TORZATOR-800050 format. One record per atom (N, C-alpha, C, O): residue in one letter; x, y, z. Coordinates in steps of 0.001 Angstrom, whole numbers, plus 500000, padded with zeros to 6 digits. Atoms other than C-alpha are relative to their C-alpha. Example, Ala and Ser with C-alpha at 12.3 -4.5 7.8 and 13.67 -1.06 7.14 Angstrom:
BEGIN
NODE   resn       c1       c2       c3
NODE      A   500890   498810   500000
NODE      A   512300   495500   507800
NODE      A   500900   501200   500000
NODE      A   501936   501181   500665
NODE      S   499180   498810   499940
NODE      S   513670   498940   507140
NODE      S   499230   501090   500730
NODE      S   499739   502198   500899
END
This chain:
BEGIN
NODE   resn       c1       c2       c3
NODE      X   500293   498703   500567
NODE      X   507869   483571   490959
NODE      X   500106   501088   501045
NODE      X   500673   502143   500763
NODE      X   499992   499000   498932
NODE      X   507461   485446   494268
NODE      X   501288   499878   500793
NODE      X   501725   498772   501109
NODE      X   498788   500016   499199
NODE      X   510566   486433   496182
NODE      X   499698   500134   501485
NODE      X   500611   500322   502289
NODE      X   500399   499856   498606
NODE      X   508597   486618   499430
NODE      X   499733   501439   500392
NODE      X   499290   501702   501510
NODE      X   500186   498572   499707
NODE      X   508403   490406   499229
NODE      X   498904   500606   499138
NODE      X   498740   501826   499117
NODE      X   501053   499464   500864
NODE      X   505501   490716   496790
NODE      X   500559   500627   498744
NODE      X   499976   501565   498199
NODE      X   499424   499503   501238
NODE      X   507768   491326   493831
NODE      X   500263   498820   499083
NODE      X   500388   497682   499535
NODE      X   499762   501042   500991
NODE      X   508351   489379   490656
NODE      X   501153   500426   499108
NODE      X   501348   501616   498861
NODE      X   498993   499639   500999
NODE      X   511281   489184   488279
NODE      X   499324   500644   498801
NODE      X   498141   500415   498551
NODE      X   500539   499255   501135
NODE      X   510809   491371   485211
NODE      X   499330   499063   498989
NODE      X   498274   499393   498448
NODE      X   500579   500934   500972
NODE      X   510164   488336   482970
NODE      X   498637   499514   500483
NODE      X   497696   499428   499694
NODE      X   501269   500469   499456
NODE      X   507419   487063   485286
NODE      X   498946   501102   499961
NODE      X   497783   500848   499648
NODE      X   500966   498904   500041
NODE      X   505812   490484   485525
NODE      X   499532   500231   498569
NODE      X   498355   500509   498339
NODE      X   500380   499841   501409
NODE      X   505867   490763   481730
NODE      X   499032   498890   499591
NODE      X   498048   499152   498900
NODE      X   500886   501126   500300
NODE      X   504283   487292   481440
NODE      X   498625   500234   500616
NODE      X   497601   500005   499973
NODE      X   501266   499705   499332
NODE      X   501625   488279   483975
NODE      X   499225   501080   499251
NODE      X   498025   500958   499007
NODE      X   500636   498878   500693
NODE      X   500931   491531   482178
NODE      X   499365   499541   498690
NODE      X   498223   499894   498397
NODE      X   500532   500490   501274
NODE      X   500491   489806   478815
NODE      X   498834   499045   500228
NODE      X   497848   499069   499492
NODE      X   501086   500922   499682
NODE      X   498360   487084   480394
NODE      X   498750   500719   500463
NODE      X   497639   500346   500086
NODE      X   501146   499212   499536
NODE      X   496139   489624   482139
NODE      X   499340   500717   498835
NODE      X   498114   500791   498748
NODE      X   500530   499280   501163
NODE      X   495775   491586   478919
NODE      X   499213   499080   499076
NODE      X   498298   499526   498384
NODE      X   500710   500946   500871
NODE      X   494635   488429   477111
NODE      X   498875   499267   500726
NODE      X   498184   498447   500122
NODE      X   501090   500615   499256
NODE      X   492230   487367   479871
NODE      X   500314   498622   500546
NODE      X   499389   497876   500868
NODE      X   499593   501309   499496
NODE      X   494207   484314   481039
NODE      X   499674   499893   501494
NODE      X   500248   500612   502312
NODE      X   500446   500138   498606
NODE      X   492508   483164   484277
NODE      X   501145   499607   500928
NODE      X   501183   500047   502077
NODE      X   498850   500395   499172
NODE      X   495725   481563   485558
NODE      X   500859   501192   500379
NODE      X   501419   501234   501474
NODE      X   499201   498801   499709
NODE      X   497491   484917   485335
NODE      X   499305   500877   501038
NODE      X   499969   501540   501834
NODE      X   500715   499258   498961
NODE      X   494744   486543   487407
NODE      X   500291   499385   501365
NODE      X   500546   500101   502333
NODE      X   499676   500680   498739
NODE      X   495320   483923   490105
NODE      X   501439   500290   500416
NODE      X   501712   500574   501583
NODE      X   498586   499745   499695
NODE      X   499095   484396   489858
NODE      X   500209   501435   500497
NODE      X   500951   501664   501452
NODE      X   499866   498596   499582
NODE      X   498783   488191   490121
NODE      X   499440   500186   501402
NODE      X   500025   500888   502228
NODE      X   500588   499894   498662
NODE      X   496499   487849   493121
NODE      X   500909   499337   501033
NODE      X   501124   499889   502112
NODE      X   499095   500689   499075
NODE      X   498847   485322   494758
NODE      X   501244   500836   500275
NODE      X   501745   500862   501399
NODE      X   498770   499218   499867
NODE      X   501809   487610   494154
NODE      X   499784   501317   500729
NODE      X   500582   501676   501596
NODE      X   500184   498652   499481
NODE      X   500344   491004   495068
NODE      X   498811   500178   500942
NODE      X   498741   501179   501655
NODE      X   501251   499834   499262
NODE      X   496977   490405   496764
NODE      X   500169   500298   501480
NODE      X   499524   501206   502004
NODE      X   499837   499801   498550
NODE      X   498165   490154   500374
NODE      X   500576   501382   500307
NODE      X   500113   502059   501225
NODE      X   499407   498680   499768
NODE      X   500329   493267   500156
NODE      X   499014   501114   499645
NODE      X   498987   502157   500299
NODE      X   501016   499015   500356
NODE      X   497519   495139   498408
NODE      X   498961   500107   501108
NODE      X   498514   501203   501442
NODE      X   500958   500001   498891
NODE      X   495141   494109   501190
NODE      X   500570   500774   501191
NODE      X   499877   501608   501773
NODE      X   499396   499296   498860
NODE      X   497568   495318   503888
NODE      X   500053   501501   499741
NODE      X   499828   502298   500652
NODE      X   499957   498581   500348
NODE      X   497959   498624   502049
NODE      X   498606   500618   500124
NODE      X   498450   501696   500697
NODE      X   501376   499491   499898
NODE      X   494181   499067   501739
NODE      X   499554   500043   501459
NODE      X   498851   500966   501868
NODE      X   500356   500044   498579
NODE      X   493782   498079   505394
NODE      X   500580   501206   500729
NODE      X   499922   501791   501589
NODE      X   499364   498843   499373
NODE      X   496210   500808   506412
NODE      X   499221   501282   499673
NODE      X   499103   502178   500509
NODE      X   500713   498795   500423
NODE      X   494203   503366   504465
NODE      X   498568   500043   500527
NODE      X   498070   501108   500892
NODE      X   501429   500035   499707
NODE      X   490686   502229   505323
NODE      X   499661   499692   501451
NODE      X   498636   500143   501961
NODE      X   500223   500272   498596
NODE      X   490976   500887   508840
NODE      X   499052   498868   500325
NODE      X   498809   498593   501499
NODE      X   500791   501180   499667
NODE      X   488689   497903   508481
NODE      X   500103   498958   498899
NODE      X   500280   499272   497722
NODE      X   499749   501130   500876
NODE      X   488926   494486   506929
NODE      X   499021   499922   498830
NODE      X   499438   499681   497697
NODE      X   500997   500115   501066
NODE      X   485684   494490   504943
NODE      X   500261   501024   498889
NODE      X   500200   500687   497707
NODE      X   499721   498970   500997
NODE      X   486511   497779   503212
NODE      X   501285   499692   499234
NODE      X   501356   499905   498024
NODE      X   498737   500348   500661
NODE      X   490071   496621   502490
NODE      X   499785   498873   498997
NODE      X   500324   498912   497891
NODE      X   500310   501095   500917
NODE      X   488767   493401   500951
NODE      X   499237   500523   498786
NODE      X   499489   500089   497662
NODE      X   500750   499397   501103
NODE      X   486328   495453   498852
NODE      X   500934   500738   499043
NODE      X   500774   500649   497825
NODE      X   499074   499243   500842
NODE      X   489155   497671   497597
NODE      X   500836   499066   499120
NODE      X   501043   499341   497938
NODE      X   499206   500957   500781
NODE      X   491260   494680   496514
NODE      X   499117   499332   498946
NODE      X   499522   499192   497792
NODE      X   500910   500644   500956
NODE      X   488269   492960   494899
NODE      X   499641   500958   498866
NODE      X   499596   500560   497703
NODE      X   500321   498991   501016
NODE      X   487337   496177   493089
NODE      X   501169   500175   499038
NODE      X   500970   500331   497833
NODE      X   498806   499841   500841
NODE      X   490904   496485   491813
NODE      X   500116   498849   499006
NODE      X   500321   499073   497813
NODE      X   499874   501135   500915
NODE      X   491015   492967   490396
NODE      X   498818   499918   499030
NODE      X   498986   499472   497895
NODE      X   501146   499953   500915
NODE      X   487515   493351   488935
NODE      X   500271   501006   498879
NODE      X   499934   500755   497722
NODE      X   499672   498989   501008
NODE      X   488713   496485   487146
NODE      X   501039   499465   499015
NODE      X   500986   499775   497825
NODE      X   498993   500595   500885
NODE      X   491701   494555   485768
NODE      X   499303   499094   498983
NODE      X   499636   499113   497798
NODE      X   500749   500892   500895
NODE      X   489293   491969   484323
NODE      X   499225   500815   498963
NODE      X   499210   500469   497782
NODE      X   500833   499198   500888
NODE      X   487050   494655   482837
NODE      X   500801   500874   499036
NODE      X   500285   501279   497994
NODE      X   499190   499077   500806
NODE      X   489893   496740   481399
NODE      X   501267   499331   499486
NODE      X   502360   499881   499617
NODE      X   498841   500761   500467
NODE      X   492176   494143   479842
NODE      X   500861   500776   499014
NODE      X   502085   500650   499020
NODE      X   499243   499275   501027
NODE      X   493160   496442   476986
NODE      X   500990   500993   500602
NODE      X   502018   501293   499994
NODE      X   499108   499049   499333
NODE      X   494740   498890   479432
NODE      X   501240   499296   500540
NODE      X   502339   499848   500488
NODE      X   498911   500726   499349
NODE      X   496902   496262   481134
NODE      X   501186   499794   499058
NODE      X   502336   499869   499492
NODE      X   498916   500202   500959
NODE      X   498914   495601   477967
NODE      X   500889   501223   499838
NODE      X   502049   501102   499444
NODE      X   499231   498754   500142
NODE      X   500036   499245   477963
NODE      X   500670   500438   501294
NODE      X   501422   501412   501304
NODE      X   499433   499651   498700
NODE      X   501010   499327   481638
NODE      X   501497   499718   499993
NODE      X   501932   498664   499530
NODE      X   498550   500174   499958
NODE      X   504733   499803   482181
NODE      X   500413   499202   501239
NODE      X   501234   498291   501139
NODE      X   499629   500638   498737
NODE      X   504965   498697   485833
NODE      X   498733   499430   500635
NODE      X   497950   500164   501240
NODE      X   501226   500639   499530
NODE      X   502275   496180   486798
NODE      X   499801   500184   501505
NODE      X   498692   500486   501945
NODE      X   500124   499863   498545
NODE      X   502997   496326   490543
NODE      X   499545   501407   500366
NODE      X   498615   501570   501157
NODE      X   500376   498613   499700
NODE      X   502798   500120   490653
NODE      X   498565   500270   499548
NODE      X   497819   500968   500237
NODE      X   501359   499819   500504
NODE      X   499617   500028   488555
NODE      X   498985   499400   500965
NODE      X   497981   500036   501284
NODE      X   500927   500658   499089
NODE      X   497930   497549   490899
NODE      X   499896   500746   501333
NODE      X   498802   500894   501877
NODE      X   500044   499271   498733
NODE      X   498912   499490   494023
NODE      X   499355   501371   499836
NODE      X   498667   501844   500741
NODE      X   500691   498729   500258
NODE      X   497790   502769   492464
NODE      X   498500   499747   499904
NODE      X   497697   500533   500407
NODE      X   501423   500336   500141
NODE      X   494496   501086   491580
NODE      X   499358   499707   501343
NODE      X   498240   500156   501597
NODE      X   500586   500308   498690
NODE      X   493943   499743   495098
NODE      X   499924   501267   500843
NODE      X   498992   501428   501631
NODE      X   500050   498724   499285
NODE      X   494770   503173   496504
NODE      X   498802   500822   499533
NODE      X   498092   501405   500352
NODE      X   501154   499266   500535
NODE      X   492190   504777   494187
NODE      X   498690   499373   500459
NODE      X   497740   500081   500793
NODE      X   501207   500688   499524
NODE      X   489624   502129   495136
NODE      X   499743   500338   501464
NODE      X   498601   500575   501857
NODE      X   500152   499657   498577
NODE      X   490266   502831   498823
NODE      X   499499   501435   500149
NODE      X   498645   501712   500991
NODE      X   500464   498609   499933
NODE      X   489824   506556   498234
NODE      X   498529   500114   499599
NODE      X   497784   500886   500203
NODE      X   501414   500006   500399
NODE      X   486516   505907   496429
NODE      X   499128   499478   501136
NODE      X   498063   500031   501412
NODE      X   500761   500562   498881
NODE      X   485327   503773   499332
NODE      X   499876   501040   501113
NODE      X   498804   501211   501695
NODE      X   500043   498966   498960
NODE      X   486246   506531   501771
NODE      X   499035   501117   499620
NODE      X   498248   501566   500454
NODE      X   500912   498943   500441
NODE      X   484422   509156   499696
NODE      X   498547   499539   500081
NODE      X   497674   500278   500536
NODE      X   501369   500519   499991
NODE      X   481357   506954   499342
NODE      X   499445   499841   501408
NODE      X   498238   499971   501613
NODE      X   500437   500179   498619
NODE      X   481195   506346   503067
NODE      X   500055   501317   500773
NODE      X   499712   501373   501954
NODE      X   499923   498648   499429
NODE      X   481763   510068   503727
NODE      X   500680   500018   501366
NODE      X   500139   500521   502351
NODE      X   499216   499965   498769
NODE      X   484412   509564   506346
NODE      X   501430   500375   499657
NODE      X   501898   500181   498535
NODE      X   498614   499587   500168
NODE      X   487888   510880   506805
NODE      X   500879   498754   499951
NODE      X   500631   497800   500689
NODE      X   499123   501158   500045
NODE      X   490685   508468   505841
NODE      X   500648   499738   501369
NODE      X   501163   500645   502023
NODE      X   499328   500408   498777
NODE      X   491959   506564   508823
NODE      X   500926   498858   499665
NODE      X   500725   498135   498689
NODE      X   499023   501036   500237
NODE      X   494859   504237   509057
NODE      X   500076   499112   501227
NODE      X   500422   499580   502312
NODE      X   499964   500944   498888
NODE      X   494657   501144   511240
NODE      X   501358   499321   500027
NODE      X   501470   498111   499833
NODE      X   498649   500511   500080
NODE      X   498384   500744   511429
NODE      X   500382   499102   501144
NODE      X   501386   498394   501055
NODE      X   499637   500835   498876
NODE      X   498361   499012   514774
NODE      X   499536   498560   499820
NODE      X   499776   497733   500700
NODE      X   500530   501338   500186
NODE      X   496715   495910   513308
NODE      X   501016   499037   499402
NODE      X   500800   497825   499448
NODE      X   498976   500877   500555
NODE      X   499824   494552   511610
NODE      X   501329   500721   500035
NODE      X   501381   501949   499980
NODE      X   498697   499332   499964
NODE      X   503535   495173   511774
NODE      X   500453   500340   498594
NODE      X   499728   500093   497629
NODE      X   499533   499518   501292
NODE      X   505622   496549   508954
NODE      X   500096   498894   498962
NODE      X   499942   499155   497769
NODE      X   499893   501120   500929
NODE      X   506072   493107   507414
NODE      X   498662   499315   499775
NODE      X   498586   498354   499011
NODE      X   501307   500567   500206
NODE      X   502384   492323   507625
NODE      X   499621   498929   501008
NODE      X   498542   498347   500893
NODE      X   500324   500977   498980
NODE      X   502525   489993   510636
NODE      X   499207   500667   501105
NODE      X   499332   501874   501311
NODE      X   500751   499401   498907
NODE      X   500171   490502   513546
NODE      X   500939   500655   501008
NODE      X   501990   500112   501350
NODE      X   499176   499275   499039
NODE      X   501537   493037   515973
NODE      X   499192   500226   501266
NODE      X   498001   500530   501209
NODE      X   500629   499735   498714
NODE      X   500742   493379   519639
NODE      X   499895   501510   500148
NODE      X   500863   502228   499899
NODE      X   500197   498554   499874
NODE      X   499275   496819   520317
NODE      X   500970   500624   500991
NODE      X   501212   501830   500945
NODE      X   499080   499464   499008
NODE      X   501725   497168   523198
NODE      X   501446   500022   499514
NODE      X   502304   500599   500182
NODE      X   498605   500036   500439
NODE      X   504854   496542   521135
NODE      X   500395   501309   499321
NODE      X   499549   502129   498963
NODE      X   499466   498747   500545
NODE      X   507072   499271   519748
NODE      X   499542   500241   498567
NODE      X   499239   501378   498205
NODE      X   500412   499834   501389
NODE      X   506145   498637   516107
NODE      X   498551   500465   499937
NODE      X   498223   501386   499189
NODE      X   501405   499598   499967
NODE      X   502430   498873   516856
NODE      X   499839   501440   500446
NODE      X   499006   502172   499912
NODE      X   500062   498615   499515
NODE      X   502999   502102   518759
NODE      X   500446   500972   498911
NODE      X   499867   502049   498763
NODE      X   499549   499118   501083
NODE      X   504918   503582   515828
NODE      X   498924   500143   498936
NODE      X   498689   501244   498436
NODE      X   501068   499910   500983
NODE      X   502113   502705   513427
NODE      X   498844   500833   500542
NODE      X   498211   501575   499792
NODE      X   501039   499154   499403
NODE      X   499638   504266   515869
NODE      X   500374   501472   499850
NODE      X   499527   502306   499529
NODE      X   499534   498620   500139
NODE      X   501744   507428   515812
NODE      X   499903   500470   498549
NODE      X   499658   501648   498288
NODE      X   500049   499633   501421
NODE      X   501789   507345   512003
NODE      X   498627   500527   499606
NODE      X   498511   501262   498626
NODE      X   501338   499481   500322
NODE      X   498046   508034   512025
NODE      X   499939   501510   500222
NODE      X   499046   502179   499702
NODE      X   499982   498564   499720
NODE      X   498952   511519   513302
NODE      X   500811   500797   498978
NODE      X   500852   502026   499039
NODE      X   499225   499315   501029
NODE      X   501178   512311   510321
NODE      X   499071   500655   498981
NODE      X   497929   500225   498820
NODE      X   500785   499447   501110
NODE      X   499940   514545   507512
NODE      X   499732   498901   498969
NODE      X   500566   498019   498767
NODE      X   500400   501044   500949
NODE      X   498111   512458   504885
NODE      X   501075   499715   498956
NODE      X   501342   498555   498642
NODE      X   499006   500171   501055
NODE      X   500795   513049   502248
NODE      X   501185   499183   500485
NODE      X   501685   498318   499766
NODE      X   498866   500740   499454
NODE      X   503563   511763   504492
NODE      X   499596   498575   500362
NODE      X   500351   497633   500121
NODE      X   500472   501329   499607
NODE      X   501497   508851   505825
NODE      X   499841   499112   498769
NODE      X   500225   497943   498798
NODE      X   500183   500786   501217
NODE      X   500589   507723   502286
NODE      X   501338   499498   499462
NODE      X   501459   498326   499106
NODE      X   498685   500401   500495
NODE      X   504241   507690   501190
NODE      X   500614   498948   500924
NODE      X   501194   497970   500454
NODE      X   499455   500957   499027
NODE      X   505275   505880   504389
NODE      X   499385   498616   499792
NODE      X   500105   497618   499753
NODE      X   500690   501279   500196
NODE      X   502656   503151   503853
NODE      X   500428   499354   498689
NODE      X   500733   498162   498652
NODE      X   499647   500558   501303
NODE      X   503461   502727   500168
NODE      X   501455   499535   499953
NODE      X   501769   498548   499288
NODE      X   498587   500379   499991
NODE      X   507204   502579   500822
NODE      X   500233   498773   500870
NODE      X   500894   497827   500441
NODE      X   499711   501088   499062
NODE      X   507193   500267   503837
NODE      X   499090   498798   499759
NODE      X   499568   497668   499661
NODE      X   500941   501117   500100
NODE      X   504059   498181   503402
NODE      X   499955   499417   498594
NODE      X   500052   498202   498422
NODE      X   500118   500493   501376
NODE      X   503751   497962   499615
NODE      X   501364   499767   499364
NODE      X   501459   499144   498307
NODE      X   498626   500156   500487
NODE      X   507542   498070   499130
NODE      X   500179   500562   498593
NODE      X   500849   499966   497749
NODE      X   499843   499338   501285
NODE      X   507265   500450   496205
NODE      X   501226   500903   500049
NODE      X   501640   501348   501119
NODE      X   498881   499079   500088
NODE      X   510184   502537   494999
NODE      X   499475   501431   500039
NODE      X   498283   501660   499833
NODE      X   500418   498607   500008
NODE      X   510120   506320   495293
NODE      X   499504   500401   498602
NODE      X   498599   501226   498469
NODE      X   500441   499706   501359
NODE      X   509775   506431   491519
NODE      X   498573   499487   499780
NODE      X   497752   500187   499187
NODE      X   501350   500546   500133
NODE      X   506696   504167   491634
NODE      X   499001   500838   500803
NODE      X   497910   501147   500324
NODE      X   500866   499183   499152
NODE      X   505213   506182   494500
NODE      X   499744   501345   499342
NODE      X   498616   501838   499325
NODE      X   500133   498697   500664
NODE      X   505882   509417   492638
NODE      X   499012   499912   498846
NODE      X   498164   500790   498689
NODE      X   500913   500172   501117
NODE      X   504080   508117   489568
NODE      X   498556   499860   500457
NODE      X   497643   500390   499823
NODE      X   501347   500200   499470
NODE      X   501083   507064   491656
NODE      X   499392   501296   500512
NODE      X   498217   501581   500284
NODE      X   500502   498811   499326
NODE      X   500797   510332   493542
NODE      X   500129   501273   499175
NODE      X   499655   502331   499588
NODE      X   499842   498821   500845
NODE      X   501719   512690   490716
NODE      X   500982   501011   500566
NODE      X   500788   502220   500440
NODE      X   498960   499151   499434
NODE      X   504801   514041   492474
NODE      X   501347   499508   499476
NODE      X   501416   498469   498820
NODE      X   498676   500438   500433
NODE      X   508533   513848   491801
NODE      X   500544   498945   500971
NODE      X   500132   498901   502130
NODE      X   499371   500965   499088
NODE      X   510627   510981   493217
NODE      X   500693   500692   501175
NODE      X   500706   500160   502285
NODE      X   499359   499264   498905
NODE      X   512534   513584   495254
NODE      X   498982   500448   501047
NODE      X   499260   500415   502245
NODE      X   501058   499607   499066
NODE      X   509288   514839   496780
NODE      X   499544   498794   500807
NODE      X   499337   498895   502016
NODE      X   500396   501223   499294
NODE      X   508278   511262   497621
NODE      X   501047   499641   501059
NODE      X   500699   499311   502192
NODE      X   498931   500316   499055
NODE      X   511656   510652   499259
NODE      X   500017   500996   501159
NODE      X   500245   500617   502308
NODE      X   500038   498982   498945
NODE      X   511395   513933   501166
NODE      X   498846   499766   500965
NODE      X   499017   499880   502178
NODE      X   501142   500271   499122
NODE      X   507929   513102   502478
NODE      X   500268   498788   500878
NODE      X   499882   498767   502047
NODE      X   499644   501196   499234
NODE      X   509206   509697   503570
NODE      X   500972   500373   501126
NODE      X   500796   499969   502276
NODE      X   498997   499584   499011
NODE      X   512196   511256   505333
NODE      X   499351   500834   501104
NODE      X   499640   500630   502283
NODE      X   500681   499177   498998
NODE      X   509986   513856   507064
NODE      X   499102   499142   500887
NODE      X   499014   499375   502092
NODE      X   500857   500888   499212
NODE      X   507565   511121   508150
NODE      X   500828   499246   501036
NODE      X   500436   499138   502198
NODE      X   499138   500727   499061
NODE      X   510394   509126   509698
NODE      X   500520   500921   501101
NODE      X   500589   500528   502265
NODE      X   499526   499041   499000
NODE      X   511753   512231   511425
NODE      X   498899   500317   501015
NODE      X   499159   500353   502218
NODE      X   501106   499693   499091
NODE      X   508325   513084   512872
NODE      X   499693   498815   500901
NODE      X   499424   498995   502089
NODE      X   500230   501183   499175
NODE      X   507824   509507   514050
NODE      X   501069   499878   501082
NODE      X   500768   499537   502226
NODE      X   498904   500040   499032
NODE      X   511217   509620   515739
NODE      X   499772   501031   501111
NODE      X   499958   500729   502290
NODE      X   500265   498952   499006
NODE      X   510322   512907   517464
NODE      X   498839   499614   500907
NODE      X   498913   499804   502121
NODE      X   501155   500406   499193
NODE      X   506932   511573   518599
NODE      X   500377   498871   500962
NODE      X   499952   498862   502117
NODE      X   499583   501120   499146
NODE      X   508525   508380   519930
NODE      X   500868   500501   501147
NODE      X   500747   500035   502279
NODE      X   499141   499444   498955
NODE      X   511129   510391   521818
NODE      X   499163   500725   501059
NODE      X   499411   500583   502256
NODE      X   500870   499294   499054
NODE      X   508426   512603   523375
NODE      X   499220   499017   500858
NODE      X   499073   499221   502063
NODE      X   500748   501004   499243
NODE      X   506398   509552   524373
NODE      X   500888   499301   501021
NODE      X   500464   499054   502150
NODE      X   499068   500628   499055
NODE      X   509443   507908   525948
NODE      X   500339   500928   501144
NODE      X   500419   500495   502294
NODE      X   499715   499027   498944
NODE      X   510268   511091   527843
NODE      X   498823   500122   500954
NODE      X   499016   500223   502166
NODE      X   501189   499895   499163
NODE      X   506677   511310   529097
NODE      X   499835   498771   500907
NODE      X   499396   498891   502050
NODE      X   500107   501221   499198
NODE      X   506760   507684   530285
NODE      X   501008   499977   501134
NODE      X   500746   499393   502186
NODE      X   498962   499988   498958
NODE      X   509956   508301   532260
NODE      X   499632   500895   501173
NODE      X   500121   500693   502285
NODE      X   500350   499043   498959
NODE      X   508376   511145   534236
NODE      X   499014   499449   500966
NODE      X   498619   500140   501905
END
């Protein structure tokens, strides 16, 4: 069912959606197996600590259980789950009265552990300095592997705006990396 990227063929996603809507426990396990790790990494990027990220994912799946009738009407299950985990993370941040932080140096773009001294870890560290709007799109595009259309739907913006924010984020990261390299050479 999983292609290794946290995505499912359309038939499998439809089966999951119908199973979730009917309360099928096996479908909850399948959905968690398929999307849970990527949702955790996304929440971790937003919240900056493991316990809060785990809470956000658990809250998301608890909401799916409690709101089965909504799941049947969902068009894109993956986008719905990632939007839900993002909302849960935002609620956690509000409840803890702290500014959103992104612990991007804790894992590389593919979700594997990254050494804080490696180039990928440094880029994620730099991403914490991006404007929130650009950082959110960057995380959702790279970490959650959502399309610009899915991101746009989640954030209430157009796909072109999502793509533009992504492009600007990459440009700023490139500029920051160049400045850091120039500073190291001096």
